[in-house]
N, C-alpha and C positions, 0 to 999 in steps of 0.2 A: 427409597430412590426414591427424585426430584425428579415431577416432572417442569417444563417451559412452557411455557402458553405459544399455540399456533399461531401466535402472531410476530412472536418474538423475531427481533431482526441480529442481522448482523453485521457490525463496524472492522474494518481493518486499516488498523494506522502501519504506518509509512514506517522509514527510514533507514532507507537505503537496506545492504549488505544483514545491518539486522534482519532483515528479516524473512530471513532464512528460520527462527522463531515459528512465524508465521506458517511457513513450508510445514515445520513440523505438525503444529497445528492441527490446519487444515489439509496433513495425509491420516491424520487419526479422526478427524470426521468422515472423509469417504470413507474408511477400512469399518466403522460404526457405522455408518448407514445416517449421520447428522445433518438435515439440511435445512434452512430456513428461507422463507417466504422470502427476505427483502435481504440483499448485502451491499453495504455501502462499503467503497475501498480508498485508499489513498495511496500514490505514489506505487513504492515496493508491495502496499495491499493488493492497490488494483494489479500490477501483477502477478503474482502468487493466486490473486482471488481468479484472474480469469482460466489457471486447469484448476482451482475446484468446480468451476462451474461447470466445465466442462468434462470433472469427473474423472481425474488424470492420473493416481494417484503417487507421487516422489515427483511426475513431470517439473515444478517450480524447483524443487530439492534439484534434481540433473542439471536445471538452467544454471542455479547459484553457486554448486560446489561441483561438481562433475565440470562441467561448460567450462567455468574459471580456471580450475585447477591444467585443462585441455588449453585453451582459449588464449587464457590469461588478458580478459575482456576488459580490462580496467587499466588505464596507463596514461600519462602525459602526453604520450604519441599520439593515443586517441585523442582527447582534445584540441592538440596541435592541428592535426590531418586532417580531421573526419570533424572534428566543432564538441564533439562529447565526449566526457571519460571514460563514459558505459559503451562501448563501440556499438551503435546502432541499428548498423547493417546486420552484424549478426544475429545481435537480439530480438530485434522488428521484422524482421527478413529470413534470413538463413535458419534460426533455431526455428519458426512455427511452421515453416511449410516446406524444410532440410531436414534438417536436423531430429528435432524430435515434433513431428507433423501435430498440431492445433486439430485438437476437433472442432472443427468450425460444425459442425451435424449434430454429436450432443452439445453443445452448449446453445445452438438454441431453438432444441427441444427443451431446454431449461425450466422449467415452468417459474422458478423463482427470480424476479423483477432485480441486477444487475446496472448501481450508478457507480462509475468514477468521476473523482474530483477533480477537477482544473482550474487554475487561475487565468481569469481571462487578464491578457497585461493590458488591454485598454483598459477597462473599467475598476482593474482589482481587484474584484470580487471574485467570490468561490461559483463553479457552475456546477453544476453536477449530471452528467452525461450518460447515455444508458446506449446500446447498442447491439442486435442480436442479428439481424442478415446481412448489413452491409460492410462486407472483410476489411476493407481498404480504409471505413470510418471507425473502425472498432480499432484496428491498427494505430490509428491516429489517436485517440482518444486515450488508448493505453499508454505509448509514449508520450503523449504532451501529459499526464497524469504524471509519470516518473520523470520527469525532463527536470532534474534539477538545476537552478536560478548559476548562474557563473559558470558551470562546468558543461554545462547542455544548452544547445538549440534551442530556440522557438519551433515549438510543432504547430503547425495552421489545423484547425479542426473546422470546419462549415464557414472558412473563409477568417475566421477569426485564429490572430497570435495567441497559444497558448502556453503556460509552463507548469511547473509542481503543482498539483493539488494543498500540498501541506503548507505553502507557502502562506494562504490563507485559512483552510482546515486540516489541522493534520489529526484533527478524530472526531470525526465526522455525527456525534454521536444527537446530539441537533439536528441536523439533516433527517436520519432515524427514525425521531418523533415527531418530525413532521412532517415526513413521511406515511406517517397509522403509528408506528410500533414506539409504541409508550414503554415497552421493556426490551434491552437488547444483552446482547453478549456484545463485549467488546475486548478484539483481541489488541494487545499494546504488547511494544516491542522496546521499554523503560521498564526498570524496575519500580517499584512503589515508592513514591516520597519523591522522586527524581526532580528534579529541578535545574533548567538552563543556564547557565552561569554566565553565557553569553550576555554582549550586553547590543539592544539596540541603537543603530546610529540612525543618520542620515543618509541617503545613498545620494553620490555625487551625480550629478548632470550627466557626464559623456559616459557612466553604468546607465546601461534600458535608454538611453536620451529620447528615445519615439514615447517610452509609457510615463509618464506620469505619473499615475495613479497607479501602476506598478510598485514602483518607486516607495509610496509611500506606505503601502503592502509588504513593502521589503522591511522598513526602516521598522516596522513593530510589528514582526514575526514574530520574535522569541517572544512577548508581552502576551503573543495573544496566548501562543504554543501550552506557558506556562499555566497560563488562566485555563485553559483546556484540562492540563492535567488535574489542576485543582479540581475542576467539576465534576472529572471522571472517579474522583475519588471520596468525593463529597454524595456521589450518584451512589457509586459501594457503598457506600458508611450505611447509605437511606434504602439500601435492597432494590434501588430502582437498577441497576445493572449486576450483570457476571461478567466480571474480570478476569481473563487469560493472561498470565505477562510472564517473563522472567525471574524467576525465580533466585537464581546465582549471579552471582556480582557481571554487572556487564563485559565481557572483555573483545566488542563483536566493535563498532564505528560505521559509517554511513559506506565507508570505502572502504574496508578491511578486503584483502586479499590475502587471507591466512588462512588454507581450506579446513585447516585443525580445529581451529575457532570456531570454524562456519560447521563445522559440522559437530560442535558439541554444543553450540546454539539447537542446530537442526535438533539434534535426537533429544535437550530437554521441550525446546516444544510438542513433538509427542508426547512425549510422557507428560504433559499440564494438557495437551489434549487429550493424551488417554484418559487420563485421570478427572476432567470435565464430562468425558462419553461416560463411564461409569455410572457416575454419579447424576447426569440424567438421561440417560435415553431409555424411552418409554417400551 
């Protein structure tokens, strides 16, 4: 049985609904009592990481699978009527406050540092934000981190317009190192060897017209993501990170609405998380 260094960080990739894999991994961590002094998460990873930080097992799974089945909160109607393809009122108000209340007190008492990645629309740069006590700001940060470009509204955080952190930093392992954690566990939502085949292109001025630096960041998004994928695989080969990732061919996309596919991916995440726990639990 191997041991992790006490200073090991945890990095959570985003990926929209592919994040149910992360839900499974984190539920296994909670079952086996695995914790980290530092967690940095982006987009869906930030949403799922919140329930890990508040130590509420299966809460994120319920949000991603059971609530989707019950409420169907992903739709073009939401995009037209509410400005986001994901129902923001349901996810960021009703769910944490009424449907399955978020344990703010447990979250606040968790000694681990938790950073969420957002993209500043004015600068086009990533910002790494933490909040333990101000509930409104906390929800604003996680909402901003998860606000996918083009299909979600810009979110105000500290008077700054913010969007999905994955625009600039999809896998924030370099941030974790910069924060003082040279060795990290990285939870990915793509298979090893995956590279995006999308093509970067210049974003026309009528899209995000007030934010030219955001348009530049969006025009480099694919290149930046593929570069990070290569970095993580290289670090994995060198023994500088441990990566937990899907092993089965990926059948879930960013806005998947199929509960059966999501359930299979969650269960795979739980199995992979359990393997890790059995190997490294001291």
